[in-house]
Backbone as numpy.savetxt, mean C-alpha at the origin, in Angstrom:
# Nx Ny Nz CAx CAy CAz Cx Cy Cz
-13.64 -8.67 -16.74 -13.15 -8.84 -15.37 -14.22 -9.58 -14.33
-14.05 -10.88 -14.03 -15.06 -11.73 -13.39 -14.77 -11.97 -12.02
-15.71 -12.03 -11.10 -15.66 -12.47 -9.70 -15.45 -13.85 -9.53
-14.58 -14.41 -9.17 -14.47 -15.89 -9.04 -13.76 -16.29 -7.68
-14.31 -17.27 -6.84 -13.63 -17.86 -5.76 -14.05 -19.24 -5.72
-13.13 -20.25 -5.68 -13.06 -21.43 -5.54 -12.41 -22.12 -4.33
-12.34 -23.36 -4.30 -11.92 -23.86 -3.13 -10.56 -23.54 -2.62
-10.23 -23.71 -1.49 -9.05 -23.48 -0.67 -8.10 -24.59 -0.86
-6.92 -24.45 -1.20 -5.93 -25.60 -1.27 -4.87 -25.12 -0.57
-4.50 -26.02 0.57 -3.41 -25.59 1.51 -2.35 -26.35 1.19
-1.06 -25.71 1.08 0.27 -26.50 0.69 1.20 -26.09 1.66
1.67 -26.63 2.59 2.49 -26.08 3.91 1.89 -24.93 4.48
2.67 -23.95 4.54 2.07 -22.92 5.22 1.07 -21.70 4.40
0.95 -21.98 3.07 0.46 -21.12 2.21 -0.80 -21.67 1.57
-1.91 -20.84 1.60 -3.23 -21.25 1.32 -3.52 -20.37 -0.10
-3.92 -21.09 -1.15 -4.08 -20.46 -2.59 -5.82 -20.52 -2.88
-6.30 -19.71 -2.99 -7.67 -19.25 -3.27 -8.09 -19.21 -4.76
-8.68 -20.10 -5.28 -8.94 -20.02 -6.71 -8.04 -20.77 -7.84
-6.95 -21.12 -7.26 -5.78 -21.89 -8.10 -5.26 -23.08 -7.32
-4.32 -24.01 -8.04 -3.63 -24.97 -7.48 -2.17 -24.54 -7.30
-1.78 -24.59 -6.31 -0.32 -24.40 -6.16 -0.19 -22.96 -5.23
0.94 -22.78 -4.51 1.21 -21.70 -3.75 2.50 -21.16 -3.66
2.61 -19.92 -3.32 4.09 -19.44 -2.89 4.43 -20.12 -1.50
5.79 -20.05 -1.40 6.27 -20.43 -0.13 5.92 -19.65 1.04
5.78 -20.32 2.22 5.72 -19.38 3.59 7.15 -18.78 3.76
7.21 -18.17 4.98 8.49 -17.68 5.50 9.74 -18.46 5.28
10.77 -17.93 4.51 11.92 -18.84 4.58 12.58 -18.61 6.01
13.69 -19.70 6.11 14.51 -19.63 7.27 15.08 -18.23 7.53
14.76 -17.71 9.01 15.31 -16.29 9.36 14.40 -15.31 8.76
13.28 -15.66 8.41 12.18 -14.83 8.20 11.51 -14.16 9.65
11.57 -14.82 10.73 10.88 -14.30 11.92 11.76 -13.50 12.61
11.05 -12.77 13.44 11.67 -11.48 14.00 12.61 -11.87 15.19
12.71 -12.92 15.55 13.56 -13.38 16.60 14.98 -13.52 15.94
15.30 -13.28 14.59 16.40 -13.02 14.05 16.93 -11.76 14.01
18.25 -11.50 14.20 18.63 -10.22 14.01 18.39 -9.41 12.60
17.63 -8.22 12.62 17.68 -7.59 11.39 18.65 -6.61 11.20
19.05 -6.38 9.66 20.06 -5.72 9.34 19.87 -4.22 9.14
18.69 -3.83 9.11 18.27 -2.50 9.00 17.57 -1.94 10.00
17.29 -0.54 10.04 16.36 -0.02 10.98 15.77 1.22 10.48
14.64 1.38 10.68 13.91 2.52 10.34 14.00 3.64 11.28
14.51 4.83 10.85 14.65 6.08 11.74 13.75 7.08 11.47
13.52 8.01 12.58 12.79 9.09 12.70 13.38 10.14 11.75
12.71 10.47 10.74 13.17 11.33 9.65 12.79 12.92 9.93
11.35 12.96 9.94 10.70 14.44 10.09 9.57 14.17 10.84
9.06 15.30 11.83 8.14 15.28 12.26 7.07 16.03 11.50
5.92 15.20 11.50 4.60 15.66 10.70 3.49 15.30 11.50
2.81 16.43 11.85 1.53 16.07 12.73 0.63 15.40 12.16
0.19 14.20 12.60 -0.91 13.48 11.89 -0.79 12.80 10.59
0.33 12.46 10.28 0.95 11.81 9.09 0.11 10.52 8.92
-0.19 10.27 7.81 -0.97 9.16 7.56 -0.47 8.30 6.41
-0.24 9.06 5.34 0.15 8.26 4.07 0.98 8.97 3.01
1.73 8.26 2.11 2.60 8.92 1.16 2.62 8.35 -0.33
2.75 9.16 -1.31 2.76 8.75 -2.52 3.91 9.55 -3.45
4.55 8.81 -4.23 5.52 9.45 -4.96 4.94 10.39 -5.95
5.66 11.70 -6.15 5.10 12.86 -7.05 5.56 12.48 -8.43
6.63 12.15 -8.42 7.25 12.16 -9.88 8.64 11.75 -9.99
9.36 12.14 -10.89 10.71 11.71 -10.90 11.77 12.64 -10.30
11.43 13.64 -9.74 12.25 14.76 -8.94 12.52 14.47 -7.50
12.00 13.16 -7.00 12.32 12.85 -5.74 11.55 13.21 -4.63
10.30 14.14 -5.21 9.63 14.66 -3.99 8.27 13.56 -4.04
7.21 13.85 -2.93 6.48 13.05 -2.50 5.21 13.88 -2.24
3.89 13.24 -2.26 2.60 13.84 -1.70 2.45 13.11 -0.38
2.28 13.91 0.71 2.02 13.38 1.96 0.60 13.91 2.44
-0.03 12.79 2.87 -1.49 13.17 3.61 -1.33 13.06 5.07
-1.64 14.28 5.63 -1.53 14.34 7.26 -2.54 15.49 7.57
-3.25 15.19 8.70 -4.19 15.93 9.30 -5.30 16.43 8.60
-5.82 15.26 7.41 -6.81 15.53 6.65 -6.32 16.54 5.60
-5.12 16.79 5.40 -4.86 17.65 4.15 -3.73 17.04 3.60
-3.30 17.71 2.11 -2.30 17.23 1.43 -1.07 18.19 1.33
0.07 17.58 1.35 1.44 18.53 1.27 2.21 17.86 0.41
3.44 18.71 -0.29 4.27 17.99 -0.95 5.51 18.13 -0.14
6.48 17.10 -0.44 7.64 17.19 0.34 8.94 16.76 -0.39
10.14 17.29 -0.40 11.24 16.66 -1.01 12.19 16.48 0.24
12.81 15.29 0.50 13.69 14.91 1.54 14.84 16.00 1.59
14.89 16.80 2.91 16.06 17.73 2.91 15.29 19.03 2.86
14.16 19.09 2.18 13.40 20.38 2.19 12.28 20.67 3.11
11.43 21.55 2.89 10.31 22.02 3.58 9.13 21.22 3.14
8.13 21.14 4.09 6.72 20.52 4.07 5.92 21.71 3.22
5.48 21.50 2.06 4.80 22.59 1.50 3.17 22.18 1.35
2.22 23.31 1.75 0.88 22.77 1.77 0.42 22.65 -0.01
-0.54 21.75 -0.18 -1.01 21.43 -1.39 -2.43 21.44 -1.63
-3.07 21.98 -2.71 -4.50 21.79 -2.92 -5.21 22.63 -1.59
-4.88 23.91 -1.49 -5.63 24.47 -0.30 -6.21 25.78 -0.78
-6.93 25.76 -2.07 -7.75 26.87 -2.47 -9.12 26.79 -2.06
-10.06 27.37 -2.54 -11.47 27.22 -2.26 -11.94 25.68 -2.46
-11.52 25.21 -3.70 -12.02 23.95 -4.12 -10.84 22.87 -3.85
-10.31 23.00 -2.62 -9.06 22.38 -2.58 -9.37 21.08 -1.56
-8.53 20.37 -1.05 -8.65 19.28 -0.36 -8.71 19.23 1.17
-9.71 18.91 1.77 -9.90 18.53 3.19 -10.76 17.54 3.51
-10.26 16.75 4.49 -11.07 15.65 4.86 -11.04 15.53 6.61
-11.74 14.50 6.95 -11.74 14.15 8.54 -10.33 13.66 8.84
-9.75 14.05 10.02 -8.41 13.81 10.49 -8.53 12.11 10.98
-9.70 11.69 11.49 -9.96 10.62 12.40 -9.63 9.39 11.52
-10.40 9.16 10.29 -10.26 7.97 9.68 -9.00 7.83 8.93
-9.02 6.84 8.04 -7.56 6.65 7.21 -7.83 6.73 5.74
-7.72 8.12 5.37 -7.76 8.57 3.85 -6.57 8.17 2.98
-6.37 6.77 2.87 -5.16 6.61 2.21 -5.04 7.26 0.67
-4.05 7.50 -0.08 -3.95 8.13 -1.11 -3.16 7.32 -2.37
-3.10 7.52 -3.48 -2.61 6.93 -4.60 -2.46 8.04 -5.70
-1.18 8.27 -6.43 -1.13 9.06 -7.55 -1.14 8.15 -8.82
-2.06 8.61 -9.77 -2.07 7.88 -11.05 -1.08 8.37 -12.19
-1.32 7.73 -13.30 -0.22 8.01 -14.59 -1.18 8.39 -15.72
-0.34 8.60 -16.75 -0.77 8.88 -18.06 -1.36 8.04 -18.90
-1.26 6.65 -18.71 -1.55 5.41 -19.33 -3.09 5.47 -19.78
-3.49 5.21 -21.00 -4.97 5.25 -21.27 -5.50 3.94 -20.57
-6.59 4.35 -20.00 -7.38 3.06 -19.50 -8.07 2.31 -20.43
-7.76 0.75 -20.35 -8.56 0.02 -21.17 -9.88 0.12 -21.45
-10.40 0.22 -22.86 -11.72 0.41 -22.97 -12.15 1.90 -23.29
-11.18 2.75 -22.82 -11.73 4.17 -23.05 -10.76 4.80 -23.90
-10.84 6.10 -23.96 -10.03 7.27 -24.71 -9.56 8.24 -24.00
-9.53 7.93 -22.47 -9.04 8.82 -21.46 -7.90 8.16 -20.57
-7.37 9.02 -19.69 -6.52 8.53 -18.72 -6.71 9.32 -17.59
-6.21 8.87 -16.15 -6.41 9.66 -15.13 -5.61 10.96 -14.99
-4.53 10.69 -15.77 -3.65 11.92 -15.87 -2.45 11.89 -14.83
-1.08 12.19 -15.38 -0.09 12.14 -14.17 -0.16 13.30 -13.39
0.26 12.77 -12.15 0.09 13.89 -11.03 -1.35 13.98 -10.18
-2.13 13.08 -10.83 -3.58 13.26 -10.17 -3.44 12.40 -9.08
-3.94 12.89 -7.79 -4.11 12.15 -6.50 -5.59 11.79 -6.24
-5.75 10.63 -5.91 -6.93 10.05 -5.39 -7.02 9.60 -4.02
-7.82 10.12 -3.25 -7.77 9.62 -1.84 -9.25 9.25 -1.39
-8.89 8.09 -0.44 -10.05 7.61 0.18 -10.87 8.57 0.90
-12.24 8.47 1.11 -12.99 9.47 1.90 -13.95 8.43 2.92
-13.35 8.22 3.98 -13.93 7.25 4.92 -15.16 8.10 5.64
-15.80 7.40 6.52 -16.78 8.27 7.48 -18.29 7.77 7.15
-19.13 8.80 7.31 -20.54 8.40 7.12 -21.04 8.35 5.79
-20.24 8.94 4.87 -20.49 9.11 3.29 -19.34 8.73 2.48
-18.74 7.46 2.69 -17.60 7.16 1.99 -17.55 7.22 0.63
-16.52 7.57 0.15 -16.38 7.70 -1.45 -14.82 7.73 -1.76
-14.56 8.31 -2.93 -13.17 8.56 -3.41 -13.12 10.06 -4.03
-12.06 10.77 -3.51 -11.86 12.08 -3.91 -10.78 12.08 -4.80
-10.94 13.04 -5.97 -9.83 13.25 -6.99 -9.41 14.73 -6.81
-8.15 14.84 -6.73 -7.28 16.21 -6.67 -6.41 16.33 -7.96
-6.92 17.14 -8.78 -6.12 17.38 -9.98 -4.91 18.08 -9.80
-4.00 18.10 -10.95 -2.90 19.08 -10.73 -3.04 20.47 -10.49
-4.44 20.85 -10.77 -4.69 22.35 -10.68 -4.91 22.59 -9.00
-5.06 21.57 -8.30 -5.25 21.73 -6.87 -6.72 21.86 -6.55
-7.60 21.36 -7.51 -8.82 21.32 -7.36 -9.47 19.98 -6.82
-10.17 19.64 -5.85 -10.75 18.54 -5.52 -12.30 18.24 -5.69
-12.57 16.98 -6.14 -13.94 16.74 -6.47 -14.22 15.45 -6.00
-15.46 15.00 -6.03 -15.99 13.66 -5.41 -15.90 12.64 -6.74
-15.08 11.75 -6.89 -15.18 11.16 -7.94 -15.99 9.81 -7.76
-16.37 9.28 -6.73 -17.30 8.09 -6.61 -17.72 8.12 -5.43
-18.89 7.58 -5.04 -19.56 7.21 -3.89 -19.80 5.78 -3.46
-19.60 5.42 -2.22 -19.59 3.81 -1.98 -20.74 3.87 -0.88
-21.22 2.40 -0.59 -22.26 2.32 0.26 -21.87 2.56 1.83
-22.86 3.08 2.28 -22.42 3.52 3.87 -22.22 2.42 5.01
-22.55 1.31 4.52 -22.41 0.34 5.37 -20.97 -0.54 4.97
-20.08 -0.10 5.63 -18.56 -0.80 4.92 -17.60 0.17 5.32
-16.21 0.00 5.01 -15.17 0.72 5.35 -14.13 0.47 4.12
-13.83 1.80 3.43 -12.65 1.65 2.55 -11.44 1.58 3.17
-10.68 0.60 2.53 -9.42 0.12 3.26 -8.18 0.22 2.58
-8.06 0.50 1.33 -7.06 0.69 0.41 -7.07 1.22 -0.99
-6.18 1.62 -1.47 -6.14 2.18 -2.83 -4.94 2.07 -3.44
-4.71 1.75 -4.91 -3.78 1.67 -5.65 -4.16 1.87 -7.19
-2.94 2.44 -7.80 -3.14 2.65 -9.29 -2.46 1.54 -10.00
-2.95 1.03 -10.97 -2.36 -0.10 -11.91 -1.56 0.39 -13.06
-0.22 0.72 -12.62 0.54 1.41 -13.71 1.19 0.42 -14.58
1.01 -0.91 -14.35 1.53 -2.14 -15.10 0.76 -2.54 -16.24
-0.64 -2.56 -16.01 -1.57 -2.70 -17.03 -2.35 -3.92 -16.86
-1.90 -4.84 -16.13 -2.82 -6.02 -16.17 -4.28 -5.97 -15.83
-4.59 -4.79 -15.28 -5.99 -4.42 -14.58 -6.43 -3.36 -15.54
-5.60 -3.21 -16.63 -6.08 -2.29 -17.63 -5.83 -0.72 -17.35
-4.96 -0.59 -16.42 -4.56 1.01 -15.96 -5.75 1.31 -15.21
-6.53 0.66 -14.44 -7.56 1.19 -13.40 -6.97 1.54 -12.17
-7.95 2.46 -11.65 -7.80 2.72 -10.10 -8.24 1.45 -9.25
-7.46 0.99 -8.25 -8.03 -0.25 -7.61 -8.28 0.27 -6.15
-9.32 -0.27 -5.75 -9.76 0.25 -4.33 -10.54 -1.00 -3.67
-9.96 -1.13 -2.35 -10.69 -2.11 -1.49 -11.75 -1.64 -0.51
-12.97 -2.39 -0.32 -14.09 -1.88 0.50 -14.26 -3.13 1.28
-14.30 -2.92 2.62 -14.51 -4.13 3.66 -16.03 -4.03 4.06
-16.79 -5.13 3.90 -18.16 -5.10 4.62 -17.96 -5.43 6.04
-19.18 -5.19 6.88 -18.92 -5.30 8.30 -18.83 -6.60 8.68
-18.95 -7.65 7.76 -18.72 -9.11 8.24 -17.28 -9.31 7.92
-16.60 -8.47 7.40 -14.86 -8.47 7.27 -14.54 -9.07 5.71
-15.60 -9.20 4.79 -15.38 -9.86 3.52 -14.98 -8.55 2.61
-13.90 -8.51 1.91 -13.57 -7.44 1.17 -13.86 -7.49 -0.42
-14.19 -6.53 -1.04 -14.59 -6.29 -2.24 -13.52 -5.53 -3.06
-12.79 -5.88 -4.10 -11.99 -5.33 -4.74 -12.62 -4.69 -5.97
-12.44 -3.36 -6.20 -13.08 -2.57 -7.35 -12.02 -1.89 -8.26
-12.51 -1.96 -9.58 -11.45 -1.31 -10.62 -12.30 -0.13 -11.16
-11.83 1.20 -10.90 -12.44 2.24 -11.49 -11.81 2.66 -12.68
-12.56 3.00 -13.85 -11.88 3.65 -14.98 -12.09 5.37 -14.88
-11.30 5.97 -15.83 -11.44 7.29 -15.84 -12.65 8.07 -16.17
-13.64 7.32 -16.61 -14.88 7.77 -16.71 -15.74 7.71 -15.67
-15.38 6.97 -14.38 -16.31 6.50 -13.38 -16.64 5.26 -13.40
-16.58 4.57 -14.59 -17.35 3.17 -14.61 -16.35 2.23 -13.58
-17.02 1.29 -13.06 -16.54 0.56 -12.08 -16.78 -0.95 -12.23
-15.86 -2.04 -12.03 -16.19 -3.31 -12.30 -15.57 -3.94 -11.00
-16.30 -5.01 -10.70 -16.00 -5.73 -9.44 -14.86 -6.88 -9.88
-13.77 -6.71 -9.29 -12.61 -7.87 -9.48 -12.95 -9.26 -8.61
-13.36 -8.86 -7.33 -13.64 -10.09 -6.53 -14.71 -9.46 -5.41
-15.60 -10.02 -4.80 -16.18 -9.77 -3.69 -16.07 -10.62 -2.63
-15.03 -11.48 -2.50 -15.01 -12.44 -1.74 -13.36 -12.64 -1.08
-12.80 -11.46 -1.20 -11.45 -11.36 -0.63 -11.20 -11.37 1.00
-10.17 -11.56 1.38 -10.14 -11.67 3.04 -10.11 -10.15 3.47
-9.87 -10.02 4.86 -9.92 -8.60 5.22 -8.60 -7.67 4.98
-8.61 -7.20 3.83 -7.47 -6.53 3.32 -7.32 -4.89 3.67
-6.33 -4.61 4.10 -6.17 -3.10 4.59 -4.86 -2.62 4.51
-4.73 -1.42 4.24 -3.26 -0.76 4.31 -2.83 -0.16 2.96
-1.40 -0.20 2.79 -0.90 0.34 1.57 -0.69 -0.80 0.31
-1.78 -0.73 -0.49 -1.74 -1.73 -1.58 -0.85 -1.41 -2.53
-0.31 -2.22 -3.59 0.64 -1.77 -4.47 0.36 -2.96 -5.66
0.76 -2.55 -6.99 0.44 -3.44 -8.02 2.04 -3.82 -8.25
2.39 -5.32 -8.40 3.62 -5.79 -8.50 4.10 -5.39 -9.76
5.48 -5.07 -9.93 5.91 -5.15 -11.34 5.91 -6.41 -12.11
6.10 -6.12 -13.52 6.12 -7.34 -14.39 7.22 -8.45 -14.23
8.19 -7.90 -13.40 9.16 -8.69 -13.10 9.10 -9.62 -11.95
7.95 -9.45 -11.20 7.79 -10.31 -9.82 7.25 -11.55 -9.93
7.92 -12.17 -10.71 7.71 -13.68 -10.99 6.26 -13.94 -11.63
5.64 -15.10 -11.15 4.29 -15.39 -11.50 3.27 -14.34 -10.94
3.66 -13.32 -9.98 2.69 -12.63 -9.69 2.95 -11.12 -10.05
3.50 -11.03 -11.28 3.99 -9.78 -11.83 2.43 -9.26 -12.39
2.29 -7.91 -11.97 1.07 -7.32 -12.44 -0.11 -7.61 -11.44
0.13 -8.41 -10.54 -1.12 -8.70 -9.55 -1.07 -7.44 -8.51
-2.41 -7.33 -7.96 -2.58 -6.45 -6.71 -2.02 -7.17 -5.63
-1.13 -6.51 -4.85 -0.51 -6.99 -3.56 -1.16 -6.36 -2.34
-1.79 -7.05 -1.39 -2.37 -6.40 -0.35 -2.15 -7.32 0.92
-1.81 -6.50 2.10 -1.65 -7.32 3.40 -2.96 -7.56 4.24
-2.81 -8.42 4.98 -3.85 -8.68 5.93 -3.48 -8.50 7.35
-3.53 -7.68 8.15 -2.83 -7.29 9.50 -3.55 -8.46 10.46
-4.80 -9.09 10.20 -5.36 -9.76 11.09 -4.71 -11.24 11.08
-4.22 -11.83 9.83 -3.73 -13.02 9.73 -2.28 -13.23 9.46
-1.71 -11.99 9.13 -0.44 -11.80 8.89 0.06 -12.35 7.55
-0.74 -12.54 6.52 -0.56 -12.90 5.29 -0.37 -11.73 4.23
0.23 -11.94 3.21 0.34 -10.94 2.09 -0.42 -11.70 0.84
-1.20 -10.94 0.58 -2.19 -11.61 -0.67 -1.86 -11.07 -1.96
-2.18 -11.68 -3.19 -2.33 -11.39 -4.50 -3.37 -11.58 -5.11
-3.86 -10.34 -5.52 -5.19 -10.68 -6.24 -4.91 -10.44 -7.86
-5.44 -11.35 -8.65 -5.53 -11.25 -9.96 -6.63 -10.63 -10.82
-6.41 -10.15 -12.08 -7.60 -9.50 -12.68 -8.88 -10.31 -12.67
-8.63 -11.52 -12.67 -9.82 -12.55 -12.83 -10.45 -12.86 -11.38
-10.15 -12.16 -10.43 -10.75 -12.36 -9.20 -10.00 -13.48 -8.37
-9.14 -14.25 -8.72 -8.45 -15.27 -8.20 -7.82 -14.38 -6.89
-7.77 -14.96 -5.68 -6.86 -14.38 -4.53 -5.77 -15.65 -4.04
-4.71 -15.25 -3.92 -3.68 -16.14 -3.78 -3.03 -15.72 -2.19
-2.49 -16.41 -1.63 -1.26 -16.18 -0.44 -0.05 -16.27 -1.21
0.36 -14.94 -0.97 1.69 -14.72 -1.70 2.83 -15.23 -0.81
2.42 -14.80 0.46 3.39 -15.20 1.46 2.94 -14.94 2.89
3.44 -15.98 3.90 3.06 -16.07 5.19 4.10 -14.98 5.99
3.83 -13.96 6.49 4.89 -12.86 6.91 5.99 -13.70 7.93
5.34 -14.31 8.90 6.21 -14.88 10.15 6.21 -13.65 11.13
5.66 -12.58 11.21 5.50 -11.39 11.97 4.42 -11.41 12.69
4.29 -10.67 13.93 3.16 -10.58 14.89 2.02 -10.31 13.99
1.04 -10.63 14.30 -0.46 -10.28 13.46 -1.51 -9.84 14.58
-2.58 -9.38 14.08 -3.41 -8.98 14.81 -3.91 -7.55 14.45
-5.03 -6.83 14.90 -5.48 -5.42 14.52 -4.38 -4.57 15.10
-4.04 -3.57 14.28 -3.04 -2.63 14.74 -1.48 -2.99 15.03
-1.60 -4.45 14.67 -0.22 -4.99 14.91 0.42 -5.51 13.70
-0.28 -6.21 12.74 0.22 -7.04 11.77 0.51 -6.25 10.57
0.85 -6.86 9.23 1.37 -6.40 8.09 0.28 -5.41 7.69
0.78 -4.08 7.24 -0.04 -2.98 6.84 0.47 -2.38 5.56
1.65 -2.25 5.46 2.19 -1.18 4.32 3.25 -2.12 3.26
2.96 -1.75 2.19 3.89 -2.34 1.00 4.36 -1.34 0.16
5.58 -1.86 -0.56 5.98 -0.97 -1.68 7.32 -1.72 -2.28
7.33 -1.53 -3.71 8.46 -2.16 -4.58 9.59 -1.24 -4.74
10.68 -1.87 -4.20 12.01 -1.20 -4.66 12.17 -0.83 -5.98
12.35 0.56 -6.53 11.99 0.68 -8.03 13.44 0.69 -8.68
13.51 0.62 -9.92 14.78 0.60 -10.73 15.60 1.76 -10.52
16.99 1.55 -10.23 18.00 2.71 -10.06 17.96 2.89 -8.68
17.40 2.24 -7.85 17.47 2.60 -6.32 18.98 2.11 -5.88
19.47 3.39 -5.25 20.80 3.47 -4.68 20.99 3.53 -3.36
22.44 3.71 -3.10 22.88 3.85 -1.77 22.28 5.42 -1.25
22.30 6.37 -1.66 21.80 7.50 -1.49 20.44 7.65 -1.19
19.77 6.73 -1.70 18.18 6.91 -1.67 17.58 6.28 -0.50
16.32 6.37 -0.26 15.63 5.78 1.02 14.26 5.38 0.90
13.97 4.47 1.65 12.42 4.07 1.75 11.66 4.76 2.77
10.68 5.16 2.52 9.76 6.27 3.66 8.40 5.59 3.89
7.96 5.75 5.31 6.95 5.25 5.81 6.41 6.08 6.78
4.97 6.41 6.83 4.18 7.12 7.86 4.14 6.52 9.12
4.59 7.09 10.17 4.50 6.76 11.58 3.33 7.48 12.17
1.95 7.19 12.34 1.05 8.00 12.84 1.07 8.08 14.46
0.72 9.04 15.16 0.43 9.24 16.44 -0.95 8.84 16.82
-1.07 7.77 17.60 -2.46 7.34 18.08 -2.33 7.00 19.61
-2.79 8.06 20.22 -2.49 8.04 21.79 -3.43 6.89 22.40
-2.77 5.97 23.10 -3.58 5.20 23.99 -3.37 3.59 23.21
-2.87 3.65 22.11 -2.69 2.37 21.36 -1.51 1.77 21.96
-1.57 0.54 21.64 -0.29 -0.35 22.18 0.78 0.19 21.41
0.70 0.72 20.45 1.92 1.31 19.47 1.44 2.73 19.17
1.84 3.74 20.10 1.24 4.76 20.06 1.90 5.85 18.84
2.88 5.68 18.12 3.30 6.17 17.25 3.95 7.63 17.56
4.40 8.21 16.69 5.10 9.48 16.93 5.06 10.60 16.01
3.85 10.50 15.14 3.88 11.63 13.95 5.16 11.78 13.32
5.72 10.82 12.67 6.82 11.10 11.87 6.97 10.39 10.83
7.88 11.04 9.87 8.07 10.12 8.63 9.43 9.38 8.83
9.18 8.17 8.75 10.18 7.35 8.98 10.98 7.04 7.63
12.32 6.71 7.80 13.15 6.81 6.70 14.03 5.30 6.86
14.08 4.52 5.94 15.11 3.40 5.84 16.13 3.58 4.92
17.47 3.90 5.39 18.36 4.29 4.30 18.81 3.30 3.19
19.05 3.83 1.97 19.21 2.94 1.14 20.51 2.08 1.05
21.53 2.59 1.51 22.67 1.90 1.94 22.40 0.76 2.85
21.71 0.88 3.82 21.23 -0.16 4.78 20.25 -1.18 4.17
19.45 -0.69 3.29 18.48 -1.55 2.57 19.19 -2.31 1.60
20.11 -1.94 0.80 20.91 -2.53 -0.09 21.94 -3.85 0.59
22.47 -3.22 1.75 23.35 -4.07 2.31 22.44 -5.29 3.14
21.15 -5.14 3.28 20.49 -6.36 3.67 20.15 -7.41 2.75
20.49 -6.60 1.28 20.18 -7.82 0.04 18.91 -7.17 -0.65
18.30 -5.99 -0.38 17.19 -5.60 -1.27 18.07 -5.24 -2.69
16.92 -5.45 -3.79 17.23 -4.86 -5.04 16.01 -4.39 -5.58
16.34 -3.78 -6.93 14.85 -3.50 -7.63 14.01 -4.51 -7.92
12.79 -4.31 -7.67 11.74 -5.31 -8.08 11.33 -6.10 -6.86
12.23 -6.15 -5.35 11.71 -6.69 -4.66 10.62 -6.01 -3.75
9.84 -6.56 -3.19 8.67 -6.18 -2.30 9.05 -5.96 -0.86
8.80 -4.74 -0.30 9.00 -4.48 1.31 7.58 -4.57 1.86
7.30 -5.39 2.89 6.01 -5.31 3.72 6.36 -5.09 5.21
5.67 -4.02 5.60 5.81 -3.51 7.02 4.84 -3.79 8.02
4.93 -4.05 9.29 3.77 -4.42 10.23 3.58 -2.93 10.65
2.21 -2.93 11.02 1.65 -1.52 11.57 2.34 -1.28 13.12
2.53 -2.25 13.83 3.19 -2.21 15.20 4.86 -2.37 14.91
5.23 -1.48 15.29 6.75 -1.37 15.30 7.60 -1.38 13.77
6.77 -1.27 12.82 7.36 -1.37 11.40 8.24 -2.35 11.17
8.21 -3.61 11.72 8.91 -4.72 11.64 8.71 -4.98 10.02
10.09 -5.28 9.07 9.68 -5.28 7.93 10.64 -6.58 7.27
9.82 -7.11 6.28 10.25 -8.42 5.45 10.50 -8.11 4.18
11.49 -8.55 3.43 11.60 -8.50 1.96 11.10 -9.81 1.48
10.46 -9.47 0.24 9.83 -10.76 -0.66 10.34 -10.65 -1.99
11.07 -11.70 -2.38 11.61 -11.93 -3.86 10.92 -13.01 -4.48
10.37 -12.56 -5.70 9.56 -13.59 -6.33 10.23 -13.71 -7.80
10.73 -15.10 -8.26 10.89 -15.36 -9.57 10.08 -16.72 -9.62
10.76 -17.99 -9.99 10.01 -19.07 -10.14 9.39 -19.43 -8.94
9.99 -19.07 -7.76 9.39 -19.29 -6.40 9.69 -17.86 -5.56
8.97 -17.74 -4.56 9.15 -16.59 -3.57 9.92 -16.96 -2.29
10.83 -16.04 -2.05 11.43 -16.15 -0.67 11.20 -15.06 0.30
11.22 -15.32 1.51 10.80 -14.19 2.43 11.95 -14.10 3.55
12.34 -12.82 3.69 13.32 -12.60 4.79 13.03 -11.21 5.56
13.41 -11.43 7.12 13.07 -10.51 7.87 14.15 -9.57 7.72
14.15 -8.34 7.28 15.42 -7.36 7.03 15.52 -6.16 8.03
14.37 -5.95 8.53 14.40 -4.45 9.36 13.15 -4.25 10.37
13.54 -3.49 11.23 12.47 -3.15 12.34 12.70 -1.55 12.60
11.56 -1.16 13.33 11.71 0.37 13.46 11.52 0.75 15.01
11.15 1.94 15.27 11.13 2.26 16.87 9.95 1.27 17.55
10.25 1.09 18.72 9.10 -0.04 19.28 7.74 0.49 19.20
7.61 1.75 19.41 6.13 2.53 19.49 5.76 2.77 18.31
6.32 2.72 17.06 5.99 3.15 15.84 4.52 2.52 15.49
3.74 3.35 14.82 2.34 2.91 14.36 2.43 3.35 12.83
2.84 2.17 12.15 3.02 2.41 10.58 1.75 2.50 9.82
1.60 3.17 8.87 0.34 3.36 8.07 0.75 3.63 6.62
-0.40 3.05 5.70 -0.33 3.52 4.55 0.95 2.75 3.48
1.47 3.45 2.54 2.47 2.88 1.45 3.71 2.99 1.92
4.70 2.18 1.69 6.09 2.29 1.54 6.55 3.10 0.14
7.26 4.19 0.13 7.71 4.81 -1.12 8.94 5.02 -1.06
9.82 5.26 -2.15 11.02 5.32 -2.30 11.39 6.65 -2.86
12.30 7.46 -2.36 12.70 8.52 -2.72 14.26 8.88 -2.46
14.93 10.05 -3.11 16.28 10.27 -2.81 16.41 10.85 -1.39
């Protein structure tokens, strides 16, 4: 995995870094001035909710809230998780995003992270990555330089990054480094010259056109969605056409999974941030599957939501990519972390 950044080639609204040729900008109808077909609704009140991760095939999820972890199945109760003497606890103020790993063997090793293992960012004065095993015990997996900010985390379940854990780390100057961690703790630099990426990162399924298997990351500052390849190439996947800026622009991503149906739903954290332009409501937001499918979504499509008001676009990539504005949320919503899908 090498670090590479070459000249910027601009074609229409999209910029490609490291290669020639780009994905399209927003298609006609992508802007928020057009009527959305779906609406995120407040589904469950969860104090200080921040991020979500699918737990497994039973429809349950992990919830990061108030510096703790919970498990939750829609329609059920919120259950504390990893609460023993060696359990998980972190500061409530920063943004400790989470990701669940799988059982695939990490390339170049004889080990895997293990299904059901949670990794959480540990921002603050001593930034690092925390591992929470299926036994509920937490331990520090890796430490990071103190001068910078951990901004995103995702597991490569597809394999183009060798089933590594992918983490973004932003320098004080705003430049992002993308790191790939193996199950032994060994780390490789994918690129050290990416834009200011932040929020719910996701690895695209193999079916996602020429971006299949790439790391997909939003940039709230410029409203673009980027794709990072294993060789360090950074591409503009799409220009969202949505409002941009700090605490406003694109923040959350998630891919519609196989078998998604009318009775399922997309879920997103709406964190309360008093005094913010979008103060949030400490709620789990839900986008009903029936409304999502009516809007044209199908398995393999990418949803991207803004931090302010959860305005949502759908991106579909094959030979080319199309972008459509399909949903909005409560005006005050302060969306954070990943978009996940469950019944």
